[in-house]
C-alpha positions in Angstrom: 7.5 -13.4 16.7 9.4 -13.4 13.5 10.6 -10.3 12.0 12.0 -9.9 8.5 13.4 -6.7 7.3 14.3 -5.6 3.8 15.8 -2.3 2.8 15.3 -1.0 -0.7 18.2 1.5 -1.4 17.7 4.7 -3.5 15.0 7.2 -3.8 11.9 6.1 -2.2 13.7 3.6 0.2 11.4 1.6 2.7 11.8 -0.8 5.4 9.6 -3.8 5.4 8.9 -6.1 8.4 6.7 -9.4 8.6 5.6 -9.7 12.2 3.4 -12.5 13.9 1.2 -11.0 16.5 -0.3 -12.9 19.3 -4.1 -12.7 19.3 -4.9 -15.7 21.4 -7.3 -13.9 23.5 -9.7 -13.2 20.5 -11.3 -16.6 21.3 -11.9 -18.5 24.7 -9.5 -21.4 25.5 -5.8 -21.8 25.3 -5.4 -22.1 21.7 -2.3 -20.0 20.2 -3.5 -17.8 17.6 -1.5 -15.4 15.6 -2.2 -12.7 13.1 0.4 -12.2 10.2 1.2 -8.5 9.6 3.1 -6.6 7.1 4.8 -3.4 8.0 6.2 -1.0 5.4 7.6 2.4 6.4 10.0 5.2 5.0 13.7 4.1 5.7 14.8 7.7 6.5 11.9 9.7 7.9 9.7 9.2 10.9 6.2 8.4 9.6 3.4 10.9 10.0 0.8 8.2 10.9 0.2 4.5 10.8 -2.3 3.2 8.2 -3.9 0.0 9.7 -5.2 -1.7 6.5 -7.7 -4.6 6.3 -8.3 -6.7 3.1 -11.6 -7.6 1.5 -12.9 -11.0 0.9 -10.6 -13.6 -0.9 -7.7 -11.1 -0.5 -4.7 -11.2 1.9 -2.9 -8.3 3.4 -0.7 -8.5 0.3 -3.3 -6.7 -1.5 -2.0 -3.4 0.1 1.8 -4.3 -1.0 1.3 -6.1 -4.4 4.2 -7.2 -6.3 4.5 -8.9 -9.7 8.1 -9.8 -11.0 9.7 -7.5 -8.4 7.6 -4.6 -9.8 5.8 -2.8 -6.9 3.9 -0.2 -9.0 0.6 -1.6 -7.8 1.9 -1.3 -4.0 -0.2 1.1 -2.0 1.9 0.7 0.9 5.2 1.5 -1.1 3.6 4.7 -2.6 2.3 5.8 0.9 5.7 5.3 2.2 6.9 7.8 -0.2 4.4 10.3 1.1 5.4 9.9 4.7 3.1 7.1 6.0 3.7 3.8 7.5 1.4 0.9 6.6 0.5 -2.0 8.8 -1.7 -4.7 6.8 -3.3 -7.6 8.5 -4.4 -11.1 7.4 -7.6 -11.6 9.3 -7.7 -14.6 11.4 -8.4 -17.7 9.3 -7.0 -16.2 5.9 -3.6 -15.6 4.3 -0.8 -16.7 6.8 -2.6 -16.0 10.0 -3.9 -18.8 12.3 -7.0 -20.7 11.4 -8.8 -21.5 14.7 -10.0 -25.0 15.4 -13.7 -23.6 15.4 -13.6 -21.5 12.1 -17.4 -20.8 12.7 -16.4 -18.6 15.7 -15.2 -16.0 13.4 -18.1 -13.8 13.5 -17.6 -9.8 12.7 -17.1 -9.0 16.5 -14.6 -11.9 16.9 -12.5 -10.9 13.8 -12.6 -7.1 14.8 -11.4 -8.3 18.3 -8.5 -10.1 16.9 -7.6 -7.2 14.7 -7.4 -4.9 17.6 -5.4 -7.3 19.7 -3.1 -7.3 16.6 -3.0 -3.6 16.5 -2.3 -3.3 20.2 0.6 -5.9 19.9 2.0 -3.9 16.8 1.9 -0.6 18.6 3.8 -2.3 21.6 6.4 -3.7 19.5 6.7 -0.4 17.6 7.4 1.4 20.8 9.9 -1.2 21.8 12.0 -1.3 18.4 11.0 1.8 16.5 9.9 4.8 18.5 6.7 6.7 19.8 3.4 5.3 18.9 1.8 7.0 15.8 -1.6 8.3 15.3 -3.6 5.3 13.5 -5.9 5.7 10.4 -8.1 2.9 9.6 -8.0 1.6 6.0 -10.3 -1.1 4.6 -11.2 -2.5 1.3 -14.8 -4.1 0.7 -15.4 -6.7 3.4 -12.2 -5.2 5.2 -14.0 -1.8 5.0 -16.9 -3.2 6.9 -14.5 -4.8 9.5 -12.6 -1.6 10.0 -16.1 0.0 10.7 -16.9 -2.8 13.3 -13.4 -2.3 14.7 -13.9 1.3 15.0 -17.4 1.0 16.6 -16.3 -1.5 19.2 -12.8 -0.5 20.2 -12.2 3.3 18.6 -8.6 2.8 17.8 -8.4 5.3 14.9 -8.4 9.0 14.3 -10.1 8.5 10.9 -11.2 5.8 8.5 -10.3 5.5 4.8 -13.0 3.0 3.3 -13.0 1.5 -0.3 -16.2 0.3 -1.5 -17.9 0.5 2.0 -21.7 0.5 2.1 -24.5 -1.1 4.4 -26.9 -1.3 1.5 -25.8 -5.0 1.0 -25.6 -6.8 -2.4 -29.2 -8.2 -2.7 -28.6 -9.8 -6.1 -26.1 -12.1 -4.6 -28.4 -13.5 -1.9 -29.7 -17.0 -2.8 -31.9 -19.6 -1.3 -33.0 -19.2 2.3 -31.0 -16.1 2.4 -33.6 -14.0 0.5 -36.2 -14.7 3.4 -34.0 -12.3 5.4 -33.2 -9.8 2.8 -35.5 -7.1 4.4 -35.0 -8.0 8.1 -31.2 -7.5 9.0 -32.1 -8.2 12.7 -33.2 -11.7 11.7 -30.4 -12.1 9.2 -27.8 -11.4 11.9 -29.5 -13.8 14.3 -29.4 -16.5 11.7 -26.2 -15.7 10.1 -24.0 -18.4 11.3 -26.5 -21.1 10.0 -26.8 -19.3 6.7 -23.1 -19.1 6.2 -22.8 -22.8 6.9 -25.5 -23.5 4.5 -24.0 -21.5 1.7 -20.2 -22.2 2.2 -20.1 -25.5 4.0 -16.5 -25.0 5.3 -15.4 -22.0 7.6 -12.3 -21.6 5.2 -13.9 -22.2 1.7 -11.9 -21.6 -1.5 -8.4 -20.8 -1.6 -8.6 -18.5 -4.5 -11.0 -15.7 -5.9 -12.8 -16.1 -9.2 -11.1 -13.7 -11.5 -14.1 -13.6 -13.6 -16.4 -12.4 -10.9 -17.6 -8.8 -11.3 -16.1 -7.9 -7.9 -12.5 -8.7 -8.9 -12.6 -7.5 -12.8 -9.6 -5.4 -13.4 -11.5 -3.8 -16.3 -9.1 -1.7 -18.5 -6.0 -2.5 -16.5 -3.4 -4.6 -18.1 -3.3 -8.4 -17.5 -0.4 -8.2 -15.0 -3.0 -6.5 -12.7 -5.0 -9.7 -12.6 -1.7 -11.8 -11.8 -1.1 -9.3 -9.0 -4.5 -9.8 -7.5 -4.1 -13.6 -7.8 -0.9 -13.3 -6.0 -2.9 -12.1 -3.0 -5.7 -14.5 -3.1 -6.8 -16.6 0.0 -10.0 -18.3 1.3 -12.9 -16.1 2.4 -14.4 -15.6 5.8 -18.0 -16.7 5.4 -19.8 -14.9 8.4 -18.2 -11.4 7.7 -18.6 -11.8 3.9 -22.3 -13.0 3.8 -23.3 -10.3 6.1 -21.9 -7.7 3.6 -24.7 -8.9 1.1 -27.6 -8.2 3.4 -29.1 -4.8 3.3 -28.5 -3.3 6.6 -26.2 -5.9 7.9 -23.6 -3.7 9.0 -25.7 -0.8 10.2 -25.4 -1.4 14.1 -21.7 -0.6 13.8 -21.7 2.1 11.1 -24.1 4.1 13.2 -21.5 4.2 16.0 -18.7 5.4 13.9 -17.9 9.0 15.2 -14.5 9.9 13.4 -14.1 11.6 9.9 -14.3 9.3 6.9 -13.1 9.2 3.5 -15.4 6.8 1.3 -14.0 5.8 -2.0 -15.4 3.9 -5.0 -14.4 3.1 -8.7 -16.6 4.3 -11.3 -17.4 0.7 -12.4 -17.5 -0.5 -8.7 -20.4 -2.5 -7.1 -22.2 0.7 -6.0 -22.0 4.4 -6.1 -20.2 6.6 -3.6 -23.5 8.3 -2.4 -24.4 5.0 -1.0 -21.5 5.4 1.4 -22.7 8.8 2.7 -26.0 7.7 3.9 -24.6 4.6 5.7 -22.5 6.8 8.1 -25.0 9.0 9.8 -23.0 9.9 12.8 -19.6 10.2 11.5 -17.7 13.6 12.4 -17.6 14.0 8.5 -17.8 11.9 5.4 -15.8 13.0 2.2 -16.3 11.1 -1.0 -14.0 10.2 -3.9 -14.9 8.4 -7.0 -11.9 7.2 -9.1 -12.2 7.1 -12.7 -11.4 4.1 -14.7 -11.7 1.8 -11.8 -13.4 -1.3 -11.0 -13.7 -3.0 -7.4 -10.0 -3.3 -6.6 -8.7 0.2 -6.9 -5.2 -0.6 -6.2 -4.8 -2.0 -9.7 -6.5 0.6 -11.4 -4.7 2.6 -14.2 -5.6 5.6 -12.3 -4.6 4.4 -8.9 -1.8 6.9 -8.1 -4.4 9.8 -8.4 -6.4 7.9 -5.6 -3.2 7.4 -3.4 -2.5 11.0 -3.7 -5.9 11.9 -2.6 -5.7 9.5 0.2 -2.4 11.2 1.3 -3.8 14.7 1.1 -7.0 13.9 2.9 -5.1 12.1 5.8 -2.7 15.1 6.0 -5.6 17.3 6.6 -7.2 15.1 9.2 -4.0 14.8 11.3 -3.5 18.8 10.9 -7.0 19.2 12.1 -6.7 16.7 14.9 -3.4 18.1 16.4 
């Protein structure tokens, strides 16, 4: 596994590592599979917790550590390091710098979540060997990544809490097309037919190497043009099966109903849905707190108001850690 460390000196100094984590057991066979992970942590203090961050569709792990012309003012990871947290951001199998399996159509939501859990296990083992005692983990996800955080929590229960940006199980019915609309009101049938539907829509298991910046999901709204440049710097292909499932109403319900930990649900005020859509989707969570970020579209980390959100996430997480100690 390759490790690269960069130290930024002065106030707010952080350590950065890039790790490649073996997740070969996520799929049958002897294919070597690795997940690329970025670790950002305070340089001088022991972190309070590990934020395990999963990107949304068309985005890599770099969404959580955005940089444009050496400017990291859009970096969630850098900011949270200043608040005492370590951030581990992962490229899902098949996207970014992670391995692309020979059979990309095997990457359904359970497989992707299994790979991410193996990556977390490997990262925690390496942390113990190289850094210190294992930290409590908080799952963080954006859009499709929030759905995959929910699947991972339902299947493996690794986190004390979840921070979910733009999470809902209500789907995106207007984005369904062709034969997909036949399953809009039957999520069980949609899940059983999902691989075939994904093949029909996307053709390739790794379609499109960059997002459409004009798409409503990626509009930066009132943020400056550099925000769009930052997002395109984190662009990648999409994962067809997990992405398509987000569009079906009720698609992620079986996993959302099994979440038992506290949840912070966040949306932008110009996002794809309202925050009350998140509350009803997590009926068995220990608690669901909500936050609507003003002057924000779907990608909250580039909003003009992003530091308000990051402060709120830090405060909420501090409260969860104190309550669970």
